[in-house]
Each structure stands twice: as C-alpha cells, then as structure tokens.
BAZA-195502 format. One record per residue (C-alpha): residue in three letters; x, y, z. Coordinates in steps of 0.001 Angstrom, whole numbers, plus 524288, in hexadecimal, padded with zeros to 5 digits. Example, Ala and Ser with C-alpha at 12.3 -4.5 7.8 and 13.67 -1.06 7.14 Angstrom:
# BAZA-195502
ALA8300C7EE6C81E78 SER835667FBDC81BE4 
END
This chain:
# BAZA-195502
METAF167AC07355D19 LYSAE41EABC54557D7 ARGAEA6DAB0AC5512F GLNAF0E6AAC8B55DEC VALAE410AAD6856548 ALAADD48AA5AE55A8B LEUAE7B8A9B0A55B24 VALAE697A9A31569F4 GLYAD7CFA98E7568BF THRAD93AA8E4F55E77 LEUAE2A5A868C566EA LEUAD9DFA87DD572CA HISACE26A834A56AEA LYSAD5DCA77AA565A8 ASPADA92A73565731E LEUACD04A7527578C1 ARGAC704A6C6E56E52 LEUAD156A61FD570A3 PHEAD1D2A61DA57F83 TRPAC52CA67D65845C HISAC077A5B1E58ABF PHEACD16A595759248 ALAACE6AA67D559536 ALAAC070A691859A16 LEUAC20FA5D655A31A ILEACE83A62D75A90F ALAAC8B8A70755AA3E VALABD25A6B245B1E4 PHEAC5FAA63595BAF6 LEUACEF9A6EF15BD2D ALAAC368A77735C0CA LEUABD35A6D625C9C1 GLNAC9C2A6A6D5D11D GLNAC9B2A787A5D5E7 ILEABD60A751C5DDA5 PROAC1BAA6CA65E93F ALAAB3B7A69645ED00 LEUAB1D9A62125E022 VALABF0AA5B555E0D4 ASNABC61A56A25EEB0 LEUAAF98A506C5EA5D LEUAB763A46BD5E22B GLYABFD6A42785ED95 PROACC51A3B215E9C2 LEUAC847A3B885DB78 GLYAC7E9A4A595DBFB ALAAD596A4ADD5E1AC PHEADA7CA41A85D6FE VALAD454A49D05CC42 GLNAD940A56A05D1F4 GLNAE719A52855D54A LEUAEA70A496A5CA0D LEUAE087A48935BF17 ILEADE58A57175BCBD PROAECE5A5AC85BCD9 LEUAF058A4FC15B36E ALAAE517A53185AA5F THRAE8E9A61785AA9C LEUAF6F6A5E645A705 LEUAF260A556B59C1E LEUAE97DA5FF059683 ILEAF4A4A69C5595F2 METAFD4FA5FBF58F3E VALAF375A5B9A584E7 VALAEFA0A699B581C5 CYSAFDC9A6DA957FF4 HISB0172A616F57856 GLUAF602A634656F19 ASPAFE91A6D90568AD SERB0BB1A686856D08 VALB1734A718956C0C VALB204BA65D656ADC SERB19D5A60FA55E68 VALB1F0BA545A5589B LYSB19B4A588554B5A HISB1EF6A667E54C1E ASPB11C8A6B9F547A9 TRPB147AA782954F19 LEUB1D39A7C20543B6 THRB113BA7E8153B5E ARGB0704A8134545D7 PROB02E8A8F91544D7 ILEB0202A914855390 ALAB0C97A980A55B60 GLYB118AA913D56796 PROB0D82A9C0C57105 THRAFFC3A9BDE56B5B LEUAFEE8A8D3F56D6A LEUB03FBA8E9A57B55 LEUAFA00A993957E5A ALAAEEC5A90D75795D LYSAF30FA850758160 THRAF4DEA8D6058D88 LEUAE764A938958C68 PHEAE0F4A864A58A8D ILEAE7C3A807259665 LEUAE4A9A8C2159F0B ALAAD667A8BCD59ACF VALAD509A7D5759DEA ILEADD45A7C535AA3B VALADE4DA89745B11D VALAD11BA8FB05AE46 PROAC8E6A841B5B338 ALAAD104A83675BF92 ILEACECEA91E75C1F1 LEUAC02AA90855BFC3 GLYABFC6A84C15C8EF GLYAC6B8A8C6A5D39C ILEABD54A97BF5D20D ALAAB1A3A8E9B5D2B7 ASNAB6C8A88245DF0F ASPAB878A95025E64E LEUAAB16A99B05E21A TYRAA56EA8CB55E6A9 LEUAABBAA8F065F3F1 GLYAA4EAA9C285F4CD ARGAB0A4AA4E15F2D6 SERAB03DAB1E75EBED VALAB1D0AB3445DD4D SERABE89ABAD05DED7 GLUAC493AB03F5E75D ALAABF75AA58D5DE5C LEUAC5CCAAC0D5D293 LEUAD2D6AAD755D997 ALAAD28EA9FB25DF2B GLYACE8EA99AF5D236 ALAAD943AA0BF5CABD SERAE3BAA9D4F5D4BA SERAE028A8EE55D560 GLYADD80A8CDB5C6FE ALAAE901A94B05C1D5 GLNAF2D4A91F95CC8D GLYB011EA92D85C91F SERB03B9A843A5C9FD THRAF90FA817B5C004 LEUAFE29A8B7E5B65F LEUB0C1AA86AD5B82B LEUB07DAA78B05B5B9 ILEB00FDA7CA65A91D VALB0D21A838D5A409 VALB15E9A780B5A7A3 VALB0D2FA6DE55A122 METB0BEAA7626594E2 ALAB1ABEA776D59450 PHEB1C33A68CB59616 ALAB129CA665B58B0B ALAB1A78A6FBE5829B VALB26BBA67345834C THRB2025A59FD5811E THRB1B58A54B35742B SERB0F4DA4D4C578B2 ILEB0702A49685844E ARGB0DA4A3C23584D2 GLNB1B2CA423A5857F ALAB166CA4C1058F83 ILEB112CA41525986E ILEB1D94A393B59771 VALB267CA44D6599DE SERB1E26A4A0C5A506 LEUB1DD0A3D0F5AC36 SERB2C5FA3AB25AB06 GLYB2F86A48E75ADCB PHEB26D0A49075B9C7 VALB2E0BA3D755BF9C VALB3B6FA43605BCFB VALB37DBA50DE5C224 ALAB3138A4B2C5CE30 LEUB3D2AA430B5D18D LEUB4694A4E4E5CF77 SERB3E24A57D85D70D SERB3C8CA4E775E276 LEUB4B28A4C395E2D5 VALB4E54A5AB05E236 ILEB445BA5E675EC91 HISB48B8A534B5F57A LEUB5729A56925F45B ALAB574BA65435F2FE VALB4A82A6C1E5F61F PROB478FA6C89604BE ASPB3A27A68A0609A5 GLUB38F3A75D161072 VALB37ABA7CA56033E HISB2A7AA761460190 GLYB2645A77C760FA9 PROB2408A830861901 THRB2EBDA8C1761405 GLYB265EA92D4609D1 SERB31F0A91636008C GLYB2B9EA87D55F742 TRPB2980A92DB5ED8D VALB3835A941E5EB38 LEUB38CAA86F95E48F GLYB2A86A85DE5E098 ARGB2925A92E75D9C0 SERB36A9A91A85D3B0 VALB3385A847A5CDBF GLUB2636A894B5C928 PHEB2C88A950C5C29C METB36B9A8C895BBF5 VALB2C63A82FD5B73F LEUB2404A8E1D5B201 LEUB2FAFA94425AB3A VALB337BA87535A4EB ALAB2593A844A5A083 ALAB23D9A91E059ACB SERB30E5A90B8593C8 VALB2D1AA839C58DEE LEUB2031A88FB588F6 TRPB26F5A94F858354 VALB3165A8CD657C62 GLNB27D8A82C55772A TYRB1C84A8B41572FF GLYB250DA96A256F01 TYRB3029A8F9356810 ARGB2C5EA81165681D HISB39D8A7D0856CCF THRB3760A70195739C LYSB4579A6CCB576D1 ALAB477FA79E957D68 ALAB3ADCA787958537 ARGB3E58A6AC7589D7 SERB4BF5A6F5658D7B ILEB4604A7A10595C5 VALB3DF3A6FF459D2F CYSB49A4A670C59FBE VALB526CA721B5A445 ALAB479AA777A5ACF1 LEUB4583A6A725B3D4 ILEB53EFA699A5B702 ALAB543AA77D05BB7F VALB48A9A75E05C4B6 GLUB4EE3A69E45CAF8 ILEB5BCAA711B5CCCE PHEB5491A7CB25D29C LEUB4D56A74325DC70 ALAB59B6A6CE45E01E SERB610DA79925E28E METB56B6A80215EB04 THRB5ACAA7C625F8B6 TRPB53AAA82166044F PROB5D4EA8D7360680 ARGB5B9AA91825F847 VALB4CD7A905B5F8E2 PHEB4C17A98A060528 ALAB55EEAA2575FFB3 VALB4C9AAA4E25F469 GLNB4154AA6935FDD0 LYSB4918AB041605F9 LEUB4AF7AB8B95F9EE PHEB3C47ABB265FA0F SERB3B7BABFF260816 PROB3332ACC5D60797 ASPB3898AD13E61496 ALAB4546ACA3B617AC SERB4817AD38D622F2 ALAB3C92ACDEB62A7C ALAB44E9AC1EF62D70 ALAB4C57ACA1163767 PHEB403DACA6964018 VALB3F73ABB91640FD GLNB46ABAB4DA64C0D VALB471BAA62064DB1 GLNB4F7FA9D7B65629 VALB50D6A8F3A659B2 ALAB4C07A8B7766733 LYSB5769A8A0867086 GLYB5B0CA7D18676A4 CYSB5D19A6F6C671B8 PHEB54B9A6B3E6664B PROB4A8DA610466A1A ALAB4FE1A548066444 THRB4B96A4671662B4 ALAB5329A3A7165E73 LEUB4B1FA3282654FF LEUB4AE7A240E6580A PROB48E2A194F64DDA ASPB3ACCA176A65249 GLYB37C2A25CF64FEA ASPB3760A29CB65E42 GLYB4104A3381663F5 THRB4839A372F6704D SERB491AA45AF6730F ALAB5444A4DEE677FA GLYB5912A5BE267885 GLYB4FA2A5FF968329 ALAB4388A5C4E67B61 ALAB3E31A5030681C9 GLYB3248A4AA967B48 VALB3530A503166DD1 METB2D95A482B663F6 PROB3448A44EE65721 ILEB2EB7A4B9964B2E PROB2A03A418064142 PHEB34D2A424163738 SERB32B9A394962BBE GLUB3875A2BB262BED GLUB4174A2F9F620C3 GLNB46C1A3B1D62890 ARGB48DCA327C63460 ARGB4FAAA283462C31 LYSB58F7A322462648 ALAB5C03A37EC633A6 GLYB5F93A2A85638F1 ALAB5E66A24216463B GLYB5F05A2D34651E3 ALAB5C50A3967649E5 ILEB59FAA459D651EB GLUB4D97A4D4B6504C PHEB4E96A5B0C655CC VALB4625A673365620 THRB4A3FA7547653F2 ARGB4109A7FF265860 VALB41DBA8D5B65228 VALB3BACA985B659F7 ARGB3648AA48D6537B THRB39CBAB01965C23 SERB36A9ABBA56533D ILEB2E3BABDA264723 PROB26E3AC94B6415F ALAB190FAC9C0646B1 GLYB0F2BAC2BE63E35 ASPB194FABC3663575 LEUB1ADBAADAF632F6 LEUB27F6AA6C5633C7 THRB2A59A9A2462C6C ILEB3622A915062DC8 GLYB36D1A8AF062089 HISB438FA839962213 ALAB4C99A7F8762D06 ALAB59BDA78C962BA8 VALB6342A7385635AB THRB71E1A72E363342 TYRB7D50A717363C9E ARGB894AA79FA63E4B ILEB96BFA762D6431E ALABA01CA81396469D GLYB9722A8AA463F70 ALAB9762A82DE632C0 THRB8B0AA7C4362DDD VALB8C0AA6D9462C5D ARGB834BA6555623C4 PROB74B8A66ED62646 ALAB6EA6A5EDE630EE GLNB67A0A52DF62C46 ALAB5B61A582263277 GLUB4E45A57B062BF1 PROB4293A605062F45 GLYB3651A5A4F6348D PROB2896A5C7E62F6C LEUB263FA688D6271A ARGB2333A74AB62ECE ALAB1568A79E862FAE PROB122CA86BB628E6 LEUB119DA8D8163643 PROB1B27A857563E2A TRPB1DA4A8EF764943 THRB17D5A8B6F6566B THRB164BA93A56629B LEUB1C95A8D9966EAB ARGB1791A8EA567C77 ASPB20A2A99FB67F89 GLYB1B59AA18E673D9 THRB26FDA9FC366AD7 VALB24DFA9B6D65CD3 ALAB2D1BA8FE365859 LEUB2EAAA858964DF2 ASPB34AEA77FA64F1D ASPB3CCEA7113644D3 TYRB3FB3A629F64591 TRPB4C69A5C8E640DC LEUB51E0A4EEF63F3A LEUB6098A4D346410D PROB67D2A404363ECC ARGB6F0EA3B3F64AB1 SERB7BAEA39F464309 GLUB7AFEA486963F64 PHEB791CA4C4064D93 ASPB8497A43DA6520A ARGB8D6FA49B56479C LEUB89F4A579064B8A ALAB8A52A54D065A22 ALAB98B7A515A65903 VALB9B7CA5F9E655AC HISB9BDAA68F56613E ASPB986EA75B265A5B VALB8D05A711865205 GLUB81A2A7A7B65036 THRB73F4A791364A8E GLNB7034A829C63FE0 ILEB61C0A844F63CEA ASPB5E09A8C10630C8 TYRB5026A90F762F70 SERB49DAA968062323 LEUB3EC4A9F6E6274B SERB342AAA749620A6 LEUB2CCEAB2AF6267F ALAB1F36AB5E762165 ALAB177CAC22262486 PROB08A7AC3F162453 THRB03F8ACB7A61877 ALAAF533ACA466197F GLNAEB24AC5AC62351 ALAADCA4AC2D7622EC ARGAD3D7AC13462ECC PHEAC5F8ABC5F62D4F LEUABB70AB49963436 ALAAB99AAA62B63162 ASPAABE4AA8B662C6A GLYAAD76AA38661E84 ARGAADDBAB0C0617B1 ARGAB81CAB1D760D0E VALABF3AABEB260B1B SERACB07AC33460357 TYRAD636AC89B60B9A PROAE20DACFFC6062A GLYAEE38AC791605E0 ILEAE6AFABBA260A9B GLYADC63AB91660041 TYRACEC1AB39060205 CYSACCAEAAD9260F79 SERAC1D7AA77C61761 ALAAC09EA9F1D6237F LYSAB5D8A96A4628E9 LEUAB42DA90D36366C ASPAAF85A82DE637FA ARGAA960A833764576 ALAAA889A746D64647 THRAB745A72E26458F ALAABB81A80BA64986 VALAC3CBA812863D26 VALAC51BA8D9663535 ASPAC76DA8B1B626B7 VALACEB3A966D62067 ASPACF9DA97AB611A9 CYSAD71AAA24560A67 PHEADA87AA4325FC1A LYSAE467AADC95F6B4 ALAAE747AB0155E85F GLYAF3FEAB55F5E2F8 ALAB0047AB7255EB2A GLNB000BAAE865F732 PROB052EAB101604F0 ALAB1066AA8D260A08 GLNB076AAA30E6144F VALAF9B9AA4D8619A2 VALAF68CAA288627F5 ALAAE919AA1B562E38 ASNAE509AA22A63C62 LEUAD985AA5AC644F2 ASPAD980AB26464C6E GLYADDB5AAFF565A54 ALAAE3ECAA2D46576C PROAF25CAA09A65A88 GLNAFC46AA1A264F96 THRAFED8A931265086 ALAAF0E3A90D264BBC SERAF3E3A97A063ED4 LYSAF2B2A8FA663269 ALAAFB98A924B626E2 SERAF858A9025618A8 GLYB03ABA86AA61779 TYRB11F3A8845614B3 PROB15A5A963761126 ASPB18FDA99FE60340 PHEB229EAA53E602AF ALAB225FAA68E5F3E2 PROB23BAAB4D75EFAF ALAB170BABB535EB9A VALB1BA8ABCA15DD8D LEUB1C2BAADBE5DCC1 ASNB0F37AABB95E391 LEUB05ACAB4485DC16 TRPAFE23AAA515D41B GLYAF2E5AA22E5D91C GLYAEC71AA1945E65A GLNAECA0A99FB5F308 ARGAE235A95105FC4D TYRAE529A947B60AD9 THRADD22A8C4E61442 PHEADE54A8B07622F7 GLNAD74FA842862DF9 LEUAD779A8B0D63B1B HISAD1D2A8641647F0 ALAAC8CEA8FC164ED7 THRAC556A90AF65D2D GLYAB923A96A1662EB SERAABA1A985D65D57 GLUAAD4AAA53A65617 VALAB0CBAA646647CB PROABF8FAA828647BC ARGAC70BAB24E64015 VALAD16FAAD51636C7 SERADE42AB40B633CE VALAE553AB0DE6270D THRAF2CFAB6A6624FC ALAAFB27AB69B618A9 TYRB09F1AB6C5619FA GLNB1498ABA4D6105B ALAB231EAB78561100 ARGB2AFFAC200617DC ALAB38AEABC5B61967 HISB4010AAFA261758 PHEB4C6CAADBF61F49 ASPB5575AA41C6262E ARGB592FAA23D63455 ARGB64C1A9A446391C ILEB657CA95886471A ILEB716EA8EAE64CCB VALB70EBA86FD65976 PROB7BE8A7F5B65FFB GLYB7CA9A709C65F40 ILEB73FDA675A657BB LEUB676EA66E965F99 GLYB669CA74CA664AC GLYB72C0A750066D43 PROB7FFBA6EA166F81 VALB7F73A5FDE66E7F PROB81FFA5D8F67D1D GLNB766EA663568076 CYSB6D98A61BA6755D PROB713DA538D672AF ALAB6AF8A4A4F66921 PROB5F2CA42D066E3F 
END
C-alpha cells in the first residue's frame, strides 16, 4: 500500500512539473467562470472564453495528461514499467480532479459568498456546480477516449471525424424516430437522456478497466464501436409509445389517474383553410379564427388548401392542488372501428409549461392546433363512418412541499424547497424570486403571489419526471419574476411538485372536424 501511494505521489509530482503552467491557467479560468459578474464584465469576449475557449482547453489538458503516459504505447515501454495500470489511472484521475473540479467548486463557493449567501448554501452550491454530473461524465469519457488513442494527433483526427459521423447519425435518428415531444413539455426527456448517459458511462468505465487493467487495445476499441451502434439502435427504436410506457412504469400512485376526467369540447372544431398568401377563411362555427403561424416548411408539406383546426380539451375533474400536464397528443382516424394511417397533422408551437387556461365560464381548457392536408380530408370525407381518435398522454403531479415568505430579501432554507428569497422592485412592481435546492430535485417548481389567480403562476420550466434515484446528484437554481399589485410587500408562495401518475386518455368523436361531414364541413 505504501508503495502504491508513493508511486501515485511520484506521478502527480511529475505531471505537475510538466503541465503546471497550463493547469494553473485552466484552473484560474474554471474558477472565474463560476462568477457571472466577472464574466459579464468582459462582454462578448467573456462569452467566447466561457463557451468555447475554456471547454476546449479543458479537453486538451485531459488528453495531454493522459497521453503523457499513454496506455497505447507505440514503444511498448509498459512491459518494463514498474507501475500497475490501476495505479497510473488513479494518479491521472486525481490530477484531473484537482485541476478541473476543485477550482470550479471553489469558484462556485466564492460566487455565493460574494452574493451574501450563507456558508452552508455556498458550500452546497459550489459543490453542485463544480462537480455536476455532466462534468464528471465528460472527464470519464475523455479519459477513455485518450486510453484508446496513441497520441494527441491521432486523438484530434479521430475526434473530429467521429464528431461529424455521430452528429449526422444522431440528427438522422432523432429526426426520423425520436418525437419532438420527448424533449419538450412531457417531462420524459430523462428516459432517453439518462439511458444514454448510463450507457456512455458504462462504456467509458469498461474501456478504462480493459486498458488500464489488461492493456487490451483491440478489445477496448471494439467496445467503443459496438457501443456507438447500440446507442443509435436504441434511439431509433424508442418511439413515443415506448418512451411513455417506460415513464408510466415509474408512476408512484397509478390509481390517482382514476380521479382525472378530461373531454373534448363538443361541437365542430374551429377550422381555417390556409390560402397561398398565408391568410385563411374560417368555418365550422368559428368565424374569425386566426391561423396559427405554422412554419413555411409545414405549410409546404401540407399543400394548398390545407385545413388548420383546433381541438379543445376540457379538464372536468382533478385532485385538489395537483397539476395536470398533457405531454403528447396524437390524432388518427378510424373507419368501421379500425384505425387507418395517422393523420398528416402536425402540432403547432410547443406548449407552455402551464398551458391550461380558465375560460369565462370557469372551466379549465387547453387548445391544440393541427394542420391537415386537403387531400387527406377529401379521402376521409368519402367514407360515411369515419371517426376522429385523439390520444392524450398525461402526467399528474402532486405538491410535496411549499414555502411562503415575504419579498423582503431575507434568505431562508425551507424543507423540500431549498434556500429561497424574494425581493420587490418598487419601480417596476416586479418580484424577483430565487431558490436553490441541492440533491434530489422536484419534478417542477411553481411560484405565485398570495392572492393572485392561478393563471399568474410561473413555472420553473418544463417538468422533469425522472425518478428520485436518478436525480440525486447536483443542484438546481430556480428563478422567477412575478408582477405585484398594491403598495405592500407581497408574500410569495413557492410549491414543489413530484410525479404522481402517468396515464393515457383516448377520446373518439364522429367525423373529421368534430362531427359528421355534412354538419362540420371543410372550410
């Protein structure tokens, strides 16, 4: 054991003597980039240094440190070197962590202390930002890549060519197979994201184990090639039903779905025929309906005379205090009870994190916009018993913690919420809310002012329904801007939500546009 420790110390001392100029420069930059006030002083130059220069320099440092004692040695000097592979790997890992992770942690701590936050919060925030999971994963991946290349020159050539190939394949797979909703408001991004991260980590760890443990380069390179193919196949196979099926497996209280009732508003769907100049003529009892700005590419694919229609889903029952999210909606058509090919309808703009709106009669509803080619409508209209099938993928989230405090600038730690404070700007009547939570994160955080309507609530963004076991590392900062009324200091309410149930709802209506074609004709 003493000999191993002595060897690790010798290797660290050697690398420090060789690269201390480069390492010190990167360490300083990594610490300073954790302080936004300093980065903002540099303007565009600061953004360039932070977003491009520092990442490239960090990657280069990892590569040169690992290649200084290359596992893939062209001279095979490892045959006589009296240093075991695991010892060498430990020394390289400690050096990289000391130069990259530790300065970032110290910079994060310094920034929070500069902002006047407590020592306990500064320590948590610094550790979560400096040692976040993405940074540690990147270090492992780059070290594994260095372990299968013979030199810096080969590493650069392979990385550039590999980046182009992987980017092209990934773009193709995502475009053809992975639905946009997975990356949007569904909260299902973790199904693919965490899976790919786990596979990448497993592959990188395997490469390091094979190379530093057995120095078997061919086996390590084969692992990388097979893994790339496996990841692409995995992404191509994960259609939306499969993604949501995985998410449903992690419903903590699947029975809660029985308390949720939704239905499509009765009557003909408001519809508009898109004209070549982009204007529209409305029909279906919805005079004055304005066309939603679909992209030119969507309009071109739909063709001349395409029909834009709106479906409104009404929420009639939901457990008190819970949030309901419609992550995905799909329209298909049925003939004699059998589903025909999916409608060539494309959703409009991505939904907002809290898309529900309260109507004048007090009901809560959500609108979806669809674009249907005229030729598709004519084909379906020729069939007398056609029906519209609308499939919704929904997620129900329940409140797990709440904090209520005055917007007086005081910062306090609240269970389940983290450190929070709010400050009122009387000149603009805007309340700036800032919260930080370390460790496991809620699926969504919502802030509002006491006495304000629910529609004034601000969400932290799209929900993330990743299970707690996959969301333990790191921390997250939540910021909101709320508009106050009156002269008194308002009281802020911050609520954390966790997933309760994920489920589907299928609604079938007659005809194509909400009723039989004679009653609900095309515009």
